[in-house]
N, C-alpha and C positions, 0 to 999 in steps of 0.2 A: 304460182308461188315459187320464188327463186330461193332455194336453200343452199348455203355454202356447202361444198363437198365435205369439208371436215365435219360439219354438223350432221350431214347425212350418214357419214361413217359412224359417228357416235350413236345416232338413232338406230341404225341397223345392228350395231354391236350389242346394244342393250336388248333389242328385240330378240336377238338370237342367243342371249345369255353368254356372250363372250365379252366380259366386262373389260373395258379399256383401263389401262394402268395410268391413272393421272392424266396429264396433258399429252402423253405420247400416242402416236398413231403408227400403224404399220408403214414400213419403208415404201415410199412411192405413192401412198394414198393421196397426200396433199397435191401431188402433181397431176392427179386425174382430172381431165377437163370436164367430164360429164358422168352420168350414172352408169352407162355401159362400161366405160373404162374403169370406174371405181369398182364395179362388181368383178371385172376381169382381174384387177390388181389383187383384190381380196381373195379371189378364187386361186390365183397363182400362188400367193403367199401361203394360204392354208394347205394347198395341195403339196407344196414343197415340204412343209412341216410334217405332213402326214407320211410322205415318202421317206423322209429321214427317220421317222419313228418306226416305219414298217406298216404296210397295208394290212388291214384285217383280213383274216382267212376263215373260210368255212368248209365244212365237209360236203362233198358232192358224190352221190352214188354213181359208180362207174362199173360198166361191164366190158371186159376186154378179153381178146384172144391173145395168149402170151405163151412163150416158151419158158418163162421164169415164173412159176406159180406164186401168187400172193393173194391174200384175202381168202375168200370162200369159193371153192371150186363148184361149178354148176354142172352136175353130172348129166342132167337131162340135155343141156345144151351141148356138152361134149359128145354125147352119143348121137344126138340129132345132126350135128354138123360134122361128125366124124373127124374131129380136130386131131385125134391121136395119130392119124395117118400122116399128119403134117408135123408131128412132134410138138403139138401145142395143146393147151387146155383153155377152157373158158372160166374166168374168175370174176367174182363180184367183190368190190371193195369200196370203202369210203375214202376218197382222196381229199387231202387238205389243199385248198386252192384259194387264191385271191379273187377268183372269178365269182364274186358274190354281188348281190343287187346294188348295194350302196357304192361299191367301186365301179360298177357298170354305169350308174347314174352320174358319177363324177366324170368319167371318161366321155360320156355322151354330152354333158354340159360343156366341157372344154371344147369339143368339136363344134357344138352349136355356137359358142362365142367366137371361134375363129372365123365363122362364116357371117358374122354380124357386121354390118356397115358401120364405119366410124371407129372400130377398134384399132388402137395404135399398133403399127407393125411390130414393134418390139414385144408388146403383150401378146399379139397373135403368135409370134415365134415361141414365146415361153409356153403358151398353151399347147402348141404343137409338140414341144419337147415333153410335156407331161403326158400327152396322148401316147407318144412313143414309149415312155417308161411304163405305160399301162398295157403293153402288148399282150400280157397274159390274161387280160380282162376282155370279155366279149363285148362286141359292139351291139348296142340296143337302140331302139327308137323311143324317145321320151313321149309319154302320154300322160294325161291328167291324173289318172288313178295310180300311177306307178309309185309315187312318193309315199302313199299311205300303206304300201305293202312292205316297206322296210321295217325290220324289227331290230332295234338296237338294244344292247345290254349295257350294264354298268361299265364294262371294259371297252365298249365302242362308243362311249358318249362323245368323244372328240369329233365324231361324224355329224352330230346333231346340228350345230350351226352351219356346217358345210352343206348339208342337205337342205336346210332352210334357204340358204343362198341359191342353191341349184333350182329349187322350186320357184323362187321369185324370178330368176333369169328365164325359166321356161314360160312363166306367165307373161313376162314382158316381151317375149319374142313375137314379131310380126312377120311371118313368112311371105316372101314374094310369090306372085302367081306362077312365075317361071320355075320356082322350086330351088333356086340357087341361094344367093346371099339373102339374109334377113335383116330387118331393121328392128329398132327397139322402141317399144311404146313408152309414152310418158306416164309411167305408173304413179307419179306423184299426183296426177289428176284423176286417178282411178280409185274411187272411194271403196269399192269392193276389195281391191288388193291391199290398199294401205290401211284400212280400218283395223284389221287384226294386228298389223305391224305397229301402229300407233298405240294400240291397247297394250301389247306385250312390252313395248318400250317403256311406257309409264309404270306398269306393274313391276318390271324387273329393275327399273331405276330406283324405285322406293325400296325394293327388297335389298338392293346392294348398298345404298348410300345413307341409310338411316337405321337406327336401332330402337327408336322410341315406340314404333308401332310394329305389330305383326302384319304381314301383307299377303294377300292371296285373293283368289276368287272364292265366292261363297254361293252355295246352292241352297235355295230356300223354297219351301212349299207355301203356296197361298194359304192364308188363314180362311179357308173356305170349307164349310161342312156340307157334304152332299145331302140333299133332302129326299132322294129316292135312289133305288138301286142303279137305274140307268145313268145317273149322274156321277157315279163313282169312277175315279181314275180318268176323268176327262179334263181336269184343270192342269195346264202345263206348269212346270217348275220355273222358278226364276233363278238366274245366275248373274251375279254382279261381275263387272269388268275388274274392279279393284276394290277391295275392302281393307281398310286399315283399322286395327283395333289396339287400344292400349288400356291401361287400368283406369284412365280418365275419360276416354272418348272413343266413339266409333265414327269413322268417316267412310262414306261410300263415294267412289269416283266412277264416273261414266265417261269413257273416252270416245269422242266423236270426230272422225276425220271427214270433215265436210269442207267443200270449197267455199261455201257461204255459211258463216256461223249463225247469222241472224236472218230472219225473214223480213224483207222490206217490201211494202206496198205503197210507196209514196211518202211515208212518214218515217219516223225513227225506227230502226230495226227492232224487231220483236224476237224474244227467245222462242225457239221452236216448241210448240205446245206438247208434241209427242215426246220430246226429250224430257220435259218437266214431268209429264205424267209417269213416265218410266222411272225416273229417279225418285219421285215421291213414293211410288209403290215399293221400291227397294228400301227406302228409308223407314217406312212404316213397319216393314217386316224385319229388317236388320236391327232396328231399335228395340223390337219386342224381345230379342234375345238378351239384352242387357237394359231392362227398363229403367234402372237407376242412373244410367249414364246418358249424356247427350249424344245424339246421333245426327250428324250433319252430312252434307253431300256437296259434290262438285261436278259440274259439267265442264269438261276440258276439251278444247279445240286447238288445232294448229292455227297460228295467226295468219289472217288474210287481211291486209290493210292495217289500219291502226289497231293496236292492242286494246282488248276490252276486258274489264273486270267488273261484273255486276254482282251485288250481294243482296240477298233477301232473307226474310224469315217466313217460312211456310209452315203453318201450325207450330209445332215445337222444334222444327228443324231449321238450322241455318243453311242456306243454299248459295253456293258460289258458282257463277257462270263466267268462265275465264278462258282467254286465248293464250296459247303458249307461242311466243314469237321465236320460231326456229330460224328466222332469217338473220339473226344477230351475228356479228362477226366473231364474237368471243363466246365459246361454248360455256365458259365459267359463269357468264351472266344467265344462261338458260339453266344451268345446274343450280345456281343459287335461287332462281325464281321458283323452280319446282320444289326445292326443299322448304321454301317459305310458305307453301300452300297449306300443309297440314297444321302448322303451328299458328296459322292466322285465325283459325276457328276459335271462338270464345273470346276474342278481343272485344273490348267495348266498341260499340258503334259510334260514328261521329256525333250523333245526337246525345248518346250517353256521356261522351267525353265533354261535350259542351255543358251538359247539365251538372257534371261534377265540378 
């Protein structure tokens, strides 16, 4: 799937909750030839903004031998090390420093990108400048679990999209056996990596661009009653990708980032049965919360080949199976297509219109 760079920029911006302002994009993004350079440009732009505002700082416990006492003196250490003979004392204090984990991840990601094949020399230089400006921040090695250890507060929320970007860059990196430069995986073909990105993109798009529906995930318990003690607590919960609710209707959307939207075995492509089963279970339980309102659903996929829009009625639910064509040159067309989906439910079917 070949998606224009501008569309990829919008896709990731919405996924990371850094909502673009109308048709504008960050300076230099349109000139990016591929995904690694797009990520590098976004990282450079965001890092420069962060450095202008000032890096976040945190307190770090420090024990030092000093001739100018500060903090809390450690008498046992003073006696043990006999520091008074040298005219010094041992003190413990909390030092305010930019050497915190989220800044360490930013620095490590900049280093990683500078060693990635295909990065434009000008971008590699800008990344190197950022590394130099982070001299007070320790060098660390990125590992898979490190991103989950970052704890951000309301005051450090500007780091959240930046760290999402850093994690995606880390996942896309393909190190060489020699341990030198690395290459970049085609993450657009990786369903494991792109599925949560596609889901977050759709949910945040609807949160930001319309006001008719409330938008969010919903956690639901199965309408299942245990028949003995051993059966209690064994049924998993359900969590929707996207649920839209208004005073008139509930819509459950399931985002599926699949290279092949339909299953084909020689005939016309068929909707994936597992996806329909899952969506139907969501609809039955989400609809039970508002039994007097219609509850409809949509399976949404990125477009591969010709766009597809299939519509069915399953029991009392209207179900749309639709591809989102991200390959279009004009983002506004994608924007309008997405906004048209929720308001399309409840329209008369072609048969009903003919009968009328």
